[in-house]
PAZAPA-4460 file (N, C-alpha, C; in steps of 0.05 Angstrom, whole numbers, plus 32768, in hexadecimal, padded with zeros to 4 digits):
% residues 324
    n_x    n_y    n_z   ca_x   ca_y   ca_z    c_x    c_y    c_z   seq   type   mol
   8011   7FE8   8000   8000   8000   8000   8012   8019   8000     1      R     A
   8007   802E   7FF3   8017   8047   7FF1   801D   8052   800D     2      I     A
   8009   8050   801F   800E   805B   803A   8025   804C   8048     3      E     A
   8027   8032   8044   803C   8022   8051   8057   802A   8046     4      F     A
   8058   802D   802B   8071   8034   801E   807A   8050   8027     5      I     A
   8068   8062   8028   806F   807E   8031   8078   807E   804E     6      I     A
   806A   806E   805F   8072   806D   807B   808E   8062   807E     7      T     A
   8095   804D   806F   80B0   8042   8070   80C4   8057   8067     8      L     A
   80BE   8065   8052   80D0   807A   8048   80D3   8090   805D     9      A     A
   80BD   8098   8068   80BE   80AD   807D   80CE   80A3   8095    10      M     A
   80CA   808A   809D   80D8   807F   80B4   80F6   807E   80AF    11      A     A
   80FE   8078   8097   811A   8077   8090   8127   8093   8093    12      S     A
   8119   80A7   8088   8123   80C2   8089   8123   80CD   80A6    13      V     A
   810D   80C8   80B4   810B   80D1   80D0   8121   80C4   80E1    14      V     A
   8126   80AA   80DB   813B   809C   80E9   8157   80A8   80E5    15      G     A
   815C   80B0   80CC   8175   80BE   80C6   8177   80D8   80D6    16      V     A
   8161   80E7   80D6   8160   8101   80E5   8166   80FC   8102    17      V     A
   8158   80E8   810E   815C   80E2   812A   8178   80DA   8130    18      V     A
   8184   80C9   811F   81A0   80C1   8123   81B2   80DA   8122    19      D     A
   81AD   80EC   810F   81BE   8104   810D   81BB   8115   8125    20      A     A
   81A2   8119   812F   819E   812A   8146   81AA   811C   815F    21      V     A
   81A7   8102   8161   81B3   80F3   8177   81D1   80F7   8178    22      G     A
   81DE   80F7   8161   81FB   80FC   8160   8202   8118   8169    23      A     A
   81F1   812C   8163   81F6   8147   816B   81F3   814B   8189    24      V     A
   81DD   813F   8194   81D8   8144   81B0   81E7   8130   81C2    25      V     A
   81F3   811C   81B6   8205   810A   81C5   81F8   80F1   81D0    26      G     A
   81E4   80E6   81C3   81DA   80CC   81CC   81D3   80BA   81B4    27      F     A
   81D4   80A0   81B9   81CE   808D   81A4   81B0   8085   81A5    28      T     A
   81A2   8087   818F   8185   8080   818F   8180   8064   8199    29      P     A
   816B   8061   81A9   8164   8047   81B4   8148   803E   81AA    30      N     A
   813E   8029   81B6   8124   801E   81AD   810D   8032   81B1    31      A     A
   810E   8041   81C6   80F9   8055   81CC   80FA   806B   81B7    32      V     A
   8113   8074   81B1   8115   8088   819B   810A   807E   8181    33      D     A
   810F   8064   817C   8106   8058   8163   80E7   8057   8162    34      A     A
   80DB   8052   817A   80BE   8052   817B   80B2   806E   8176    35      Q     A
   80BE   8082   8182   80B5   809D   817E   80B9   80A6   8161    36      A     A
   80D0   809E   8155   80D6   80A5   8139   80C2   8097   8126    37      S     A
   80BC   807E   812C   80A9   806F   811B   808D   807C   811C    38      A     A
   8086   8085   8133   806C   8093   8136   806C   80AD   8126    39      T     A
   8082   80BB   8128   8084   80D4   8118   8082   80CF   80FA    40      C     A
   8090   80B9   80F1   808F   80B2   80D5   8072   80AB   80CC    41      A     A
   8064   809C   80DD   8049   8095   80D7   8036   80AD   80D5    42      A     A
   803A   80C0   80E8   802A   80D8   80E8   8030   80E9   80CF    43      V     A
   804A   80EB   80C7   8051   80FA   80B0   8045   80EE   8097    44      A     A
   8046   80D3   8095   803A   80C5   807E   801C   80C9   807D    45      A     A
   800F   80C9   8094   7FF2   80CD   8096   7FEB   80E9   808C    46      W     A
   7FFB   80FD   8094   7FF6   8119   808B   7FFA   811B   806D    47      C     A
   800E   810E   8062   8013   810F   8045   7FFD   8102   8035    48      L     A
   7FF7   80E9   803C   7FE2   80DA   802E   7FC7   80E9   8031    49      V     A
   7FC2   80F3   8049   7FA9   8101   804D   7FA6   811A   803C    50      G     A
   7FBD   8128   8037   7FBC   8140   8026   7FB6   8138   8009    51      S     A
   7FBF   8120   8001   7FB9   8117   7FE6   7F9C   810E   7FE3    52      W     A
   7F92   8101   7FF7   7F77   80F6   7FF6   7F62   810C   7FFA    53      V     A
   7F66   811D   800D   7F52   8131   8014   7F57   814C   8007    54      R     A
   7F6F   8150   7FFC   7F74   816A   7FEF   7F77   8181   8002    55      G     A
   7F7C   817B   801C   7F80   8190   8030   7F9B   818C   803D    56      T     A
   7FA7   81A2   8047   7FC2   81A0   8051   7FC4   81A8   806F    57      Y     A
   7FAF   81A3   807D   7FAE   81AB   8099   7FAF   8193   80AC    58      S     A
   7FB7   817C   80A2   7FB9   8164   80B4   7FCE   8168   80C9    59      F     A
   7FE5   8175   80C2   7FF9   817A   80D6   7FEF   818E   80EB    60      V     A
   7FDF   81A1   80E3   7FD3   81B4   80F5   7FC1   81A6   8109    61      D     A
   7FB2   8192   80FF   7FA0   8183   8110   7FAE   8171   8124    62      Q     A
   7FC7   8169   811D   7FD6   8157   812F   7FEC   8166   813E    63      L     A
   7FEE   8180   813A   8003   8190   8147   8002   818E   8166    64      W     A
   7FEB   818D   8171   7FE8   818C   818E   7FE5   8170   8198    65      S     A
   7FE7   815C   8187   7FE4   8140   818F   7FFE   8131   818E    66      V     A
   800D   8134   8177   8025   8124   8173   803A   8128   818A    67      A     A
   8040   8140   8192   8054   8143   81A8   804C   8135   81C2    68      P     A
   8032   8134   81C7   8028   8126   81DF   802E   8108   81DD    69      V     A
   802A   80FD   81C5   8030   80E1   81C1   804E   80DB   81C4    70      V     A
   805F   80ED   81B9   807C   80E8   81BB   8086   80E9   81D7    71      Y     A
   807D   80FE   81E6   8086   8100   8202   807A   80E9   8213    72      V     A
   8061   80E2   820C   8054   80CC   821A   8063   80B1   8216    73      G     A
   806F   80AE   81FF   807E   8095   81F9   8096   8093   820C    74      T     A
   80A4   80A9   8210   80BB   80A8   8222   80B2   80A5   823F    75      Y     A
   809D   80B3   8246   8093   80B2   8262   8089   8096   8269    76      A     A
   807D   8088   8256   8073   806D   825B   808B   805A   8260    77      Y     A
   809F   805C   8250   80B6   804A   8253   80C8   8051   826B    78      H     A
   80C4   8069   8276   80D5   8071   828C   80C7   8070   82A7    79      A     A
   80AF   8065   82A7   809E   8066   82BF   80AA   8059   82D7    80      R     A
   80BB   8045   82D4   80C7   8037   82EB   80E5   803D   82EE    81      E     A
   80EE   8054   82E2   810A   805B   82E4   810C   8075   82F3    82      T     A
   8125   807E   82F9   812A   8097   8307   8121   80AE   82F6    83      V     A
   811F   80AB   82DC   8116   80C0   82CA   80F7   80C2   82C9    84      A     A
   80EA   80B0   82D6   80CD   80AE   82D4   80BF   80C7   82DE    85      G     A
   80C7   80D2   82F5   80BA   80EA   8301   80BC   8102   82EE    86      A     A
   80D4   8107   82E4   80D7   811E   82D2   80C7   811B   82B9    87      R     A
   80C7   8103   82AD   80B8   80FF   8295   809A   80FF   829A    88      L     A
   8091   80F7   82B1   8075   80F8   82B8   806C   8115   82B8    89      A     A
   807C   8127   82C3   8076   8144   82C4   8076   814F   82A8    90      V     A
   808A   8147   8298   808C   8151   827C   8074   8148   826C    91      M     A
   806B   812F   8270   8054   8125   8262   803A   8134   826B    92      F     A
   8038   8138   8285   8020   8146   828F   801E   8162   8283    93      A     A
   8034   8170   8282   8034   818B   8277   802E   818B   8259    94      L     A
   803A   8178   824B   8035   8176   822E   8018   816E   8228    95      T     A
   800D   815D   8239   7FF1   8155   8235   7FDF   816C   823A    96      A     A
   7FE5   817D   824E   7FD5   8194   8254   7FD7   81A8   823D    97      L     A
   7FEF   81AC   8233   7FF2   81BE   821B   7FE2   81B3   8204    98      W     A
   7FE4   8199   81FE   7FD6   818D   81E8   7FB8   818F   81EA    99      G     A
   7FAE   818A   8202   7F91   818B   8206   7F86   81A7   8201   100      A     A
   7F94   81BB   820C   7F8A   81D6   8209   7F8C   81DF   81EC   101      R     A
   7FA2   81D9   81DF   7FA6   81E1   81C3   7F92   81D3   81B0   102      L     A
   7F8D   81BA   81B6   7F7A   81AA   81A6   7F5E   81B6   81A9   103      T     A
   7F57   81BD   81C1   7F3D   81CA   81C6   7F3B   81E5   81B7   104      Y     A
   7F50   81F5   81B9   7F4F   820F   81AB   7F4D   820B   818D   105      N     A
   7F5C   81F8   8182   7F5B   81F3   8165   7F40   81E8   815D   106      F     A
   7F34   81D7   816E   7F1A   81CC   8167   7F04   81E0   8167   107      A     A
   7F04   81F3   817A   7EEE   8206   817B   7EEF   821A   8164   108      R     A
   7F06   821C   8157   7F09   822D   8140   7F03   821F   8126   109      K     A
   7EFA   8205   8128   7EF3   81F6   8111   7F09   81E7   8104   110      G     A
   7F20   81E4   8112   7F37   81D6   8107   7F33   81B9   8100   111      G     A
   7F20   81AC   810E   7F1B   8190   8109   7F01   818C   80F9   112      Y     A
   7EF7   81A2   80EF   7EDD   81A0   80E0   7EE2   81A3   80C2   113      A     A
   7EFB   819F   80BA   7F01   81A1   809D   7F0B   81BB   8094   114      G     A
   7F0E   81CF   80A6   7F18   81E9   809E   7F36   81E9   809C   115      E     A
   7F40   81F1   8084   7F5D   81F2   8080   7F68   820D   8088   116      E     A
   7F80   820D   8093   7F8D   8226   809B   7F8E   8238   8082   117      D     A
   7F84   8251   8085   7F81   8264   806F   7F9C   826A   8062   118      Y     A
   7FB2   8266   8070   7FCC   826D   8065   7FD5   825A   804F   119      R     A
   7FCC   8241   8050   7FD4   822E   803B   7FCA   8237   8020   120      W     A
   7FB1   8241   801F   7FA6   824A   8005   7FB5   8262   7FFA   121      A     A
   7FBE   8274   800C   7FCD   828B   8003   7FE9   8282   7FFA   122      V     A
   7FF5   826F   8009   8010   8265   8002   8010   8257   7FE7   123      L     A
   7FFA   8249   7FE0   7FF9   823A   7FC7   7FFA   824D   7FAF   124      R     A
   7FF3   8267   7FB4   7FF4   827B   7F9E   800F   8287   7F9A   125      K     A
   8022   8280   7FAB   803D   828B   7FA9   8049   8283   7F8E   126      H     A
   8059   8295   7F83   8063   8290   7F68   8075   8277   7F67   127      K     A
   8082   8270   7F7D   8093   8259   7F7D   8084   823E   7F82   128      L     A
   806B   8241   7F8B   805C   8229   7F92   8042   8225   7F81   129      L     A
   803E   8236   7F6D   8026   8233   7F5C   8027   8219   7F4C   130      R     A
   803F   8211   7F44   8041   81F8   7F35   803A   81E1   7F46   131      N     A
   802A   81CE   7F3B   8021   81B7   7F4B   8038   81A6   7F56   132      R     A
   804C   81A2   7F45   8063   8192   7F4E   8072   81A0   7F64   133      A     A
   8076   81BA   7F62   8084   81C9   7F77   8075   81C8   7F91   134      A     A
   805A   81CA   7F90   804A   81C9   7FA8   804C   81AD   7FB5   135      W     A
   804C   8198   7FA5   804E   817D   7FB0   8069   8178   7FBE   136      E     A
   807E   8183   7FB2   8098   8181   7FBF   8098   8190   7FDA   137      V     A
   808B   81A7   7FDA   8088   81B6   7FF3   8077   81A7   8007   138      F     A
   8062   819A   7FFD   8050   818A   800E   805F   8173   801C   139      N     A
   806F   8165   800C   807D   814D   8016   8093   8156   8029   140      V     A
   80A4   816A   8021   80BB   8170   8031   80B6   8182   8049   141      T     A
   80A4   8196   8046   80A0   81A8   805C   8087   81A1   806C   142      F     A
   8070   81A1   805E   8056   819D   806D   8056   8182   807B   143      I     A
   805A   816D   806D   8058   8152   8079   8071   814A   8088   144      A     A
   8089   814E   807D   80A1   8143   8089   80AD   8156   809E   145      F     A
   80B5   816E   8096   80C3   8180   80A8   80B3   8187   80C1   146      Y     A
   809A   818E   80BD   808A   8196   80D4   8087   817F   80E8   147      Q     A
   8084   8167   80DE   8081   8150   80F1   809B   8149   80FF   148      N     A
   80B1   814C   80F0   80CB   8147   80FD   80D0   815D   8112   149      V     A
   80C8   8175   810D   80CA   818B   8120   80BB   8184   813A   150      L     A
   80A3   8179   8137   8093   8172   814E   80A0   815C   815E   151      L     A
   80B0   814B   8151   80BF   8137   8160   80D7   8144   816E   152      L     A
   80E4   8157   8160   80FC   8163   816B   80F7   8175   8183   153      L     A
   80DF   8182   8184   80DA   8193   819B   80D5   8182   81B4   154      I     A
   80D0   8168   81B1   80CC   8156   81C8   80E6   8147   81CE   155      T     A
   80FC   814E   81C1   8116   8141   81C5   811F   8142   81E2   156      L     A
   8119   8157   81F2   8120   8157   820E   8116   813E   821D   157      P     A
   8100   8133   8214   80F5   811B   8221   8108   8103   821D   158      A     A
   8115   8102   8205   8129   80ED   81FF   8141   80F0   8211   159      A     A
   8149   8109   8217   8160   810E   8229   8158   8107   8245   160      V     A
   8140   810F   824E   8137   8109   8269   8134   80EB   826D   161      A     A
   812D   80DC   8258   812A   80BF   825A   8145   80B2   8261   162      Y     A
   815B   80BD   8258   8175   80B2   825C   8182   80BC   8277   163      R     A
   8175   80CE   8284   8181   80DA   829C   8180   80C8   82B4   164      S     A
   8195   80CA   82C5   8195   80BB   82DE   8192   80CF   82F5   165      T     A
   818B   80E7   82EF   8188   80FC   8303   816B   80FF   830A   166      K     A
   8164   8100   8323   8148   8101   832C   813C   811D   8327   167      G     A
   8122   811E   8328   8112   8136   8324   8116   8148   833C   168      F     A
   811B   8162   8338   8120   8175   834D   810F   818E   8349   169      D     A
   80F8   818E   8357   80E5   81A4   8354   80F1   81BF   835E   170      L     A
   8104   81BE   8370   8110   81D6   837B   8129   81DF   836B   171      M     A
   812F   81D0   8356   8146   81D7   8345   813F   81DE   8329   172      G     A
   814E   81D3   8316   814A   81DA   82F9   812F   81CF   82EF   173      A     A
   8126   81B9   82FA   810C   81AE   82F2   80F5   81C2   82FA   174      D     A
   80F8   81CD   8312   80E4   81E0   831B   80E4   81F9   830A   175      G     A
   80FC   8202   8302   80FE   8219   82F0   80F0   8214   82D5   176      A     A
   80F4   81FB   82CB   80E8   81F4   82B1   80C9   81F4   82B4   177      A     A
   80BF   81E9   82CA   80A2   81E8   82CE   8097   8204   82D0   178      V     A
   80A5   8216   82DF   809B   8231   82E3   809A   8241   82C9   179      A     A
   80B0   823F   82B9   80B1   824D   829F   809C   8242   828C   180      C     A
   8098   8228   828D   8084   821C   827B   8068   8225   8283   181      W     A
   8062   8226   829C   8047   822E   82A5   8041   824B   829E   182      C     A
   8055   825D   82A1   8051   8279   8299   804B   827B   827C   183      V     A
   805A   826D   826B   8055   826E   824E   803A   8262   8247   184      A     A
   8033   824D   8255   8019   8240   8250   8001   8252   8256   185      F     A
   8003   8261   826C   7FEE   8273   8274   7FEC   828A   8260   186      V     A
   8003   8294   8257   8002   82AA   8243   7FF5   82A1   8229   187      I     A
   7FFB   8289   8220   7FEF   827E   8208   7FD1   827A   820B   188      E     A
   7FC9   826F   8222   7FAD   826A   8226   7F9D   8284   8228   189      A     A
   7FA8   8298   8236   7F9A   82B2   8238   7F98   82BF   821D   190      V     A
   7FAE   82BF   820D   7FAE   82CC   81F3   7F9A   82BF   81E0   191      A     A
   7F9A   82A4   81E0   7F87   8296   81CF   7F6A   829C   81D7   192      D     A
   7F65   829E   81F1   7F4A   82A4   81FA   7F41   82C0   81F3   193      E     A
   7F54   82D3   81F6   7F4D   82EF   81EE   7F48   82F1   81D0   194      Q     A
   7F58   82E3   81C0   7F54   82E4   81A4   7F39   82D7   819C   195      Q     A
   7F33   82C1   81A9   7F1A   82B3   81A3   7F02   82C4   81AA   196      W     A
   7F02   82D1   81C1   7EEC   82E2   81C9   7EE9   82FA   81B6   197      K     A
   7F00   8305   81AD   7EFE   831B   819B   7EF2   8313   8180   198      F     A
   7EFC   82FD   8175   7EF2   82F4   815B   7ED4   82ED   815D   199      Q     A
   7ECC   82E1   8173   7EAF   82DA   8176   7E9E   82F2   8178   200      Q     A
   7EA7   8306   8188   7E97   831E   818B   7E98   832F   8172   201      S     A
   7EAE   832F   8163   7EAF   833E   814A   7E9B   8334   8136   202      K     A
   7E96   831A   8137   7E83   830E   8124   7E67   830C   8130   203      R     A
   7E62   831B   8146   7E48   831C   8153   7E3F   8301   815D   204      D     A
   7E52   82F0   8164   7E4C   82D5   8170   7E4F   82D6   818E   205      L     A
   7E57   82ED   8199   7E5A   82F0   81B6   7E56   830E   81BB   206      A     A
   7E50   8316   81D4   7E4C   8332   81DA   7E65   8343   81D5   207      P     A
   7E61   835B   81CB   7E77   836D   81C6   7E84   8376   81E0   208      K     A
   7E9E   837A   81E0   7EAD   8384   81F7   7EB2   83A2   81F2   209      V     A
   7EA7   83B4   8203   7EAA   83D1   81FF   7EC7   83DA   81FB   210      P     A
   7ED9   83CE   820A   7EF6   83D6   8209   7F02   83D0   81EE   211      A     A
   7EF5   83BF   81DF   7F00   83B7   81C5   7EF2   83C6   81AD   212      W     A
   7EE4   83DB   81B4   7ED5   83EA   819F   7EE6   83F2   8187   213      R     A
   7EFE   83FD   818D   7F0F   8405   8177   7F1A   83ED   8168   214      E     A
   7F1E   83D7   8176   7F29   83BF   8169   7F15   83B3   8155   215      D     A
   7EFB   83B6   815C   7EE7   83AC   8149   7EE8   83BD   812F   216      Y     A
   7EEF   83D6   8131   7EF2   83E7   8119   7F0B   83DF   810A   217      L     A
   7F20   83D9   8119   7F39   83D1   810B   7F36   83B6   80FE   218      R     A
   7F28   83A4   810C   7F25   8388   8101   7F36   8374   810F   219      G     A
   7F47   837D   8122   7F59   836A   8130   7F5E   8374   814D   220      F     A
   7F66   8362   815E   7F69   8368   817B   7F83   8376   8181   221      L     A
   7F82   838B   8190   7F9A   8399   8199   7F9A   839D   81B7   222      T     A
   7F87   8392   81C5   7F85   8395   81E2   7F8E   837B   81F0   223      H     A
   7F8D   837C   820B   7F96   8364   821A   7FB3   835F   8216   224      G     A
   7FBA   8346   8213   7FD6   833E   820E   7FDF   8348   81F2   225      L     A
   7FCC   834D   81E1   7FD2   8357   81C6   7FDA   8374   81C5   226      F     A
   7FD9   8381   81DD   7FE4   839C   81DF   8002   839C   81E3   227      A     A
   800D   8384   81EA   8029   8381   81EF   8038   8370   81DA   228      Y     A
   8029   8362   81CB   8034   8351   81B5   801E   834D   81A0   229      S     A
   8027   834D   8187   8013   8348   8172   800C   832B   8171   230      R     A
   801D   831A   817B   8018   82FD   817B   8022   82F1   8196   231      H     A
   8014   82F8   81AC   801D   82ED   81C6   801A   82CE   81C8   232      P     A
   8007   82C3   81B9   8004   82A6   81B9   801B   8299   81AA   233      N     A
   8025   82A5   8195   803C   829A   8187   8055   829A   8199   234      F     A
   8058   82B1   81A7   806F   82B4   81B9   806E   829F   81CF   235      F     A
   8056   829B   81DA   8053   8288   81EF   8057   826B   81E6   236      A     A
   804E   8264   81CE   8052   8249   81C3   8070   8243   81C1   237      E     A
   807F   8256   81B7   809C   8252   81B5   80A9   824F   81D1   238      Q     A
   809F   8260   81E3   80AA   8260   81FF   80A4   8245   820D   239      S     A
   808D   823A   8207   8086   8220   8213   809B   820B   820D   240      I     A
   80A3   820A   81F4   80B6   81F5   81EC   80D3   81FC   81F3   241      W     A
   80D9   8216   81F6   80F3   821D   8201   80F5   8214   821E   242      V     A
   80DF   8219   822D   80DE   8211   8249   80DF   81F3   824B   243      A     A
   80D2   81E5   8238   80D2   81C7   8238   80EF   81BD   8235   244      F     A
   80FF   81CB   8225   811B   81C2   8221   812B   81C5   823B   245      S     A
   8122   81D5   824E   8130   81D8   8267   8130   81BD   8277   246      M     A
   811D   81AC   8271   811D   8192   827F   8135   8181   8276   247      F     A
   813E   8185   825E   8156   8177   8255   816E   8182   8264   248      A     A
   816E   819C   8269   8184   81A8   8278   8183   819D   8295   249      A     A
   816B   819B   82A0   8168   8191   82BB   8171   8173   82BE   250      A     A
   8170   8165   82A7   8177   8148   82A8   8195   8144   82A8   251      S     A
   81A4   8159   82A1   81C1   8156   829F   81D0   8159   82BA   252      A     A
   81E7   814D   82BB   81F9   8150   82D2   8214   815C   82C8   253      R     A
   821A   8175   82CE   820A   8189   82DC   81F5   8195   82C9   254      P     A
   81E3   81A6   82D4   81CE   81B2   82C3   81DB   81C2   82AD   255      V     A
   81D1   81BE   8294   81DD   81CC   827D   81C6   81D6   826C   256      N     A
   81C1   81F1   826D   81AB   81FD   825E   81B2   8201   8240   257      Y     A
   81CC   8200   823A   81D4   8204   821E   81DA   81E9   8211   258      F     A
   81C5   81D9   820F   81C8   81BE   8204   81BE   81BD   81E7   259      T     A
   81CA   81AC   81D6   81C0   81AA   81BA   81A3   81A1   81B8   260      P     A
   8198   8197   81CE   817C   818D   81CD   8169   81A4   81C7   261      V     A
   8171   81BD   81CA   8160   81D4   81C4   815B   81D7   81A6   262      I     A
   8167   81C5   8196   8164   81C7   8178   8147   81C8   8170   263      I     A
   8136   81B8   817E   8119   81B8   8177   810C   81D3   817C   264      G     A
   8111   81DF   8193   8104   81F9   8199   8110   820F   8188   265      S     A
   812A   820D   8181   8136   8221   816F   8129   8220   8153   266      V     A
   8125   8208   8149   8119   8204   812F   80FC   820E   8130   267      L     A
   80EF   820A   8146   80D3   8213   8149   80D2   8232   8148   268      L     A
   80E5   823F   8156   80E6   825C   8156   80EB   8266   8139   269      I     A
   80FD   8259   812B   8102   8261   810F   80E9   825E   80FE   270      L     A
   80DA   8248   8102   80C2   8244   80F3   80AE   825A   80F9   271      L     A
   80AC   8262   8112   8099   8277   8119   80A1   8292   810E   272      F     A
   80BB   8297   810A   80C3   82B0   80FE   80B7   82B2   80E1   273      Q     A
   80BA   829D   80D2   80AF   829D   80B7   8091   829D   80B7   274      G     A
   8085   828D   80C8   8067   828C   80C9   805B   82A6   80D2   275      S     A
   8068   82B3   80E5   805D   82CD   80EF   805E   82E2   80D9   276      T     A
   8075   82E3   80CB   8077   82F7   80B5   8063   82F2   809F   277      A     A
   805F   82D8   8098   804C   82D2   8083   802F   82D8   808C   278      F     A
   8028   82D2   80A5   800E   82D8   80AF   8008   82F6   80AF   279      T     A
   801C   8305   80B7   8019   8322   80B9   8017   832F   809D   280      E     A
   8024   8323   8089   8021   832D   806E   8005   832B   8064   281      S     A
   7FF7   8315   806C   7FDB   8311   8065   7FC9   8325   8074   282      I     A
   7FCE   8327   808E   7FBE   8338   809F   7FC0   8355   8097   283      T     A
   7FD8   835F   8090   7FDC   837A   8089   7FCD   8381   806F   284      A     A
   7FC9   836E   805D   7FBA   8373   8045   7F9C   8374   804A   285      K     A
   7F94   8365   805E   7F77   8364   8065   7F6E   837C   8076   286      K     A
   7F80   8385   8088   7F78   839B   809A   7F8C   83B2   8097   287      Y     A
   7F84   83C8   808B   7F95   83E0   8087   7FA2   83EB   80A1   288      P     A
   7F93   83E8   80B7   7F9D   83F3   80D1   7FB3   83E2   80DD   289      E     A
   7FB8   83CB   80D2   7FCB   83B8   80DF   7FE8   83C3   80DE   290      Y     A
   7FEF   83D3   80CA   800A   83DE   80C9   800F   83F1   80E0   291      K     A
   7FFB   8400   80E9   7FFE   8411   8100   8003   8400   8119   292      N     A
   7FF6   83EA   811B   7FF9   83D7   8131   8016   83CB   8131   293      Y     A
   801F   83C4   8119   803A   83BA   8116   804F   83CE   811F   294      Q     A
   804A   83E7   8119   805E   83FC   811E   8061   8402   813C   295      A     A
   804E   83FA   814C   8050   8402   8169   804F   83EA   817C   296      C     A
   804C   83D2   8172   804A   83BB   8184   805D   83A5   817C   297      T     A
   806A   8398   8190   807D   8382   818B   806F   836C   817C   298      S     A
   807E   835E   816B   8073   8348   815B   806E   8330   816D   299      A     A
   8081   8329   817E   807F   8310   818E   8083   8315   81AC   300      L     A
   809B   831F   81B3   80A1   8322   81D0   808F   8336   81DC   301      V     A
   8083   832F   81F3   8071   8342   8201   8081   8359   820D   302      L     A
   807B   8371   8206   8088   8389   8210   8075   83A1   820C   303      M     A
   807A   83B7   821B   806A   83CF   8217   806C   83D9   81FA   304      P     A
   8057   83E7   81F1   8057   83F1   81D5   806D   8406   81D1   305      R     A
   8077   8406   81B9   808C   841A   81B2   8082   8436   81B2   306      F     A
   8068   8439   81AA   805B   8453   81AA   803D   844E   81AA   307      K     A
   802D   8463   81AD   8010   8460   81B0   8004   8456   8195   308      A     A
   7FF1   8445   8198   7FE2   843B   8180   7FCE   8450   8177   309      L     A
   7FCF   845A   815F   7FBC   846E   8156   7FA0   8462   8154   310      P     A
   7F8B   8472   8157   7F70   8468   8155   7F6A   8460   8138   311      P     A
   7F57   844E   8135   7F51   8444   811A   7F45   845A   8108   312      P     A
   7F4C   845A   80EF   7F42   846E   80DC   7F2B   8464   80CC   313      K     A
   7F2A   8449   80C8   7F16   843E   80B7   7EFD   8435   80C7   314      R     A
   7EE6   843D   80BF   7ECD   8434   80CB   7EC3   841C   80BC   315      V     A
   7EC0   8405   80CB   7EB8   83ED   80BE   7E9A   83EB   80BD   316      R     A
   7E8F   83E5   80A6   7E73   83E3   80A1   7E68   83C8   80AB   317      T     A
   7E4E   83C6   80AF   7E43   83AC   80B7   7E4A   8396   80A4   318      P     A
   7E4A   839B   808A   7E51   8387   8076   7E6E   837E   8079   319      S     A
   7E80   8391   807E   7E9C   8389   8081   7EA1   837A   809B   320      S     A
   7E91   837F   80B0   7E94   8370   80C8   7E8B   8353   80C4   321      R     A
   7E77   834F   80B3   7E6E   8333   80AF   7E81   8324   809E   322      R     A
   7E90   8331   808C   7EA2   8324   8079   7EBE   8320   8084   323      S     A
   7EC5   832D   809A   7EE1   832A   80A4   7EE4   8314   80B8   324      S     A
***
């Protein structure tokens, strides 16, 4: 079957990647690594075949909050009776909490109801990707393969923790990792909730918020956490996985925060740089006032505004409110 052949091919490539990463971070892949890698290959193959069968490219988006939970859970299960068990149990609990909340947020926006991320349709019109063959190469290499490997790499700290003979220390580096992770998680949850309430009320699906009156005219949210960052949820998502990598540091003797295991979170940050720029290029075309927002508000890191945000100039008509 084509799915089986593709899975084998993906498994071979993922295996090579894992071996290469293992050499960089200083460990030899074992049976548990192989199990996580095989799962990653199967997920990548599923996303690729699904895109061919259904003609949609959001399968990775739908599994984004699920796959890392499975990978971390694999290591936590095999470490349950070892000295690494406590740390991996905490890492799994945090990842499961992250996955459950993100899955819920994605589902309420229609992510599992067949709605494709609007950015894929825009990207398909790019001059380098208009050709069918070029798009399929992009689909295989980036959408299906790279993104799924990235989801495996951001959970690499679990592989390091699995090999550790150092116990969990809530008052030490492990505690610092938990604290940083929780702060980032709360920021992401609050930002997503504020954005959800704004979008619902903008579409008259929820009561209007008086403090957001000018934002309804602009068409986008600039209050709450969005007064300090244009994408506080993006910033928090990256911070969550940087904090997660701290568990790898806590697993080392002595504690080492500058470990090659951060490769996953570094690649995630790089992905978000491109994704954020692309998203904003679309938003700026849709909302004329967005350039004023860009000029005075940080893109990612939460900080005070550079200068005051000018009031909106464009009055949005009822028809424009329904179509936005």
